[in-house]
C-alpha positions in Angstrom: -12.5 -22.3 38.2 -13.6 -18.6 38.4 -9.9 -17.6 38.4 -9.2 -19.7 35.3 -12.1 -18.1 33.5 -10.8 -14.6 34.3 -7.3 -15.6 33.1 -8.7 -17.0 29.9 -10.8 -13.9 29.3 -7.8 -11.7 29.9 -5.7 -13.8 27.6 -8.3 -13.6 24.7 -8.7 -9.8 25.2 -4.9 -9.4 25.1 -4.6 -11.6 21.9 -7.4 -9.5 20.3 -5.4 -6.4 21.1 -2.3 -7.8 19.5 -4.0 -8.7 16.3 -5.8 -5.4 16.0 -2.8 -3.2 16.5 -1.6 -1.1 13.5 1.7 -2.2 12.1 4.6 -0.3 10.6 6.2 -0.8 7.3 9.0 -3.5 7.4 12.7 -2.7 6.9 12.9 -3.9 3.3 14.8 -2.5 0.3 13.1 -2.0 -3.1 14.5 -0.6 -6.3 13.6 2.7 -8.1 13.0 2.7 -11.8 16.6 3.8 -12.4 18.0 0.9 -10.3 18.8 2.7 -7.0 18.0 1.0 -3.7 15.3 2.5 -1.5 14.3 1.3 2.0 10.5 1.3 2.2 10.7 2.6 5.8 12.1 5.9 4.4 8.8 6.8 2.7 7.8 10.3 3.8 4.9 12.6 3.1 5.2 15.4 5.7 2.7 13.8 8.1 0.1 13.2 5.3 -1.3 9.8 4.3 0.5 7.5 1.9 -1.2 4.9 -0.3 0.9 1.9 -1.3 -0.5 -0.1 -4.2 1.0 -3.4 -5.3 0.5 -4.0 -9.0 2.0 -5.7 -12.0 2.1 -5.0 -15.8 0.3 -8.2 -16.5 -2.6 -7.3 -14.1 -5.5 -5.6 -15.8 -7.4 -4.7 -12.6 -4.1 -3.2 -11.1 -3.6 -1.0 -14.1 -7.3 0.0 -14.2 -7.1 1.0 -10.5 -4.0 3.1 -10.9 -5.2 4.7 -14.1 -8.5 5.6 -12.4 -6.8 7.1 -9.4 -4.4 9.0 -11.7 -7.4 10.9 -13.2 -8.4 12.3 -9.7 -5.0 12.1 -8.0 -4.3 15.9 -8.2 -7.7 16.6 -6.5 -6.8 14.0 -3.8 -3.5 15.7 -3.2 -5.0 19.2 -3.0 -7.7 18.1 -0.5 -5.7 15.6 1.7 -2.0 15.8 0.8 -2.0 12.1 0.1 0.9 10.5 -1.8 0.4 7.4 -3.9 3.3 4.9 -4.2 3.0 2.1 -6.8 5.1 -1.0 -6.2 5.5 -3.4 -9.1 5.8 -7.1 -8.3 6.9 -7.8 -11.9 9.7 -10.4 -11.8 13.0 -10.3 -13.7 11.2 -11.5 -16.9 8.6 -8.7 -17.1 10.4 -6.0 -15.1 11.6 -4.3 -18.3 8.0 -3.5 -19.2 7.4 -1.4 -16.0 9.1 1.8 -17.0 7.7 2.0 -20.5 4.2 1.3 -19.1 4.5 3.9 -16.4 5.9 6.5 -18.8 3.1 6.0 -21.2 0.5 6.2 -18.4 1.4 9.7 -17.2 1.3 8.5 -13.5 2.5 11.1 -11.0 3.2 8.3 -8.5 6.5 7.2 -6.9 7.2 3.8 -8.5 9.3 1.1 -7.0 10.2 -2.4 -8.0 9.8 -5.4 -5.7 11.1 -8.0 -8.2 12.3 -10.5 -5.6 9.0 -10.2 -3.7 10.6 -9.4 -0.3 8.2 -6.6 0.5 5.3 -8.5 -0.9 5.9 -11.4 1.4 6.6 -9.2 4.4 3.2 -7.5 4.0 1.3 -10.6 3.3 0.4 -9.7 -0.3 -1.0 -12.8 -1.9 -2.6 -11.3 -5.0 -2.6 -8.0 -6.8 -3.9 -5.4 -6.7 -3.4 -5.0 -3.0 -3.6 -1.5 -1.6 -2.5 -0.2 1.8 -3.1 3.1 3.6 -0.4 4.5 5.8 -1.2 7.2 8.4 0.9 10.1 9.5 2.7 7.9 12.0 3.8 5.5 9.4 1.3 2.8 10.5 -0.8 0.6 8.1 -4.4 1.5 9.0 -6.4 0.0 6.2 -5.9 -2.4 3.3 -7.9 -3.7 0.4 -7.4 -6.6 -2.0 -8.6 -6.6 -5.6 -10.3 -3.9 -7.6 -13.6 -3.1 -9.2 -14.8 0.2 -10.5 -15.6 2.5 -7.5 -13.1 1.0 -5.1 -11.2 4.2 -5.3 -14.1 6.0 -3.7 -13.9 3.8 -0.6 -10.1 4.4 -0.6 -10.6 8.1 -0.7 -13.1 8.0 2.1 -10.5 6.2 4.2 -7.9 8.8 3.2 -10.2 11.6 4.2 -10.9 10.0 7.6 -7.3 10.0 8.6 -6.5 13.4 7.1 -8.6 15.3 9.5 
């Protein structure tokens, strides 16, 4: 009985370790605004953090989050070297609205299109906005769903924590 208890405890500890491990970005292709194919594993930021924000043109909280970050993005870059990547989940019906919206918003982000939702599914994104923070080793170390004013402050704290 004692041996069974030890085995069960070891198993639960091992399972907990598996679930808490950081994970890498999947081997998934997305599109650039000009239609070129880009593999999301090729994201690079010279060993600095990367923020990936899933959004859509029809999502008001998404646009608010990305617009609020845009206002302070230059400061974030100066202080931490972070790169923001915005991935639109607009489907083929609304995909044509992405480039005009981005161009009118003055975003300095890399923009990609996940119109077939492959990346969205692979990362378990069920609703937008959904934001991921990637460390210098390319591992997802933090994520947040939804957006209310001030959430960008929490994101920045997370960025600062892994930038040291």
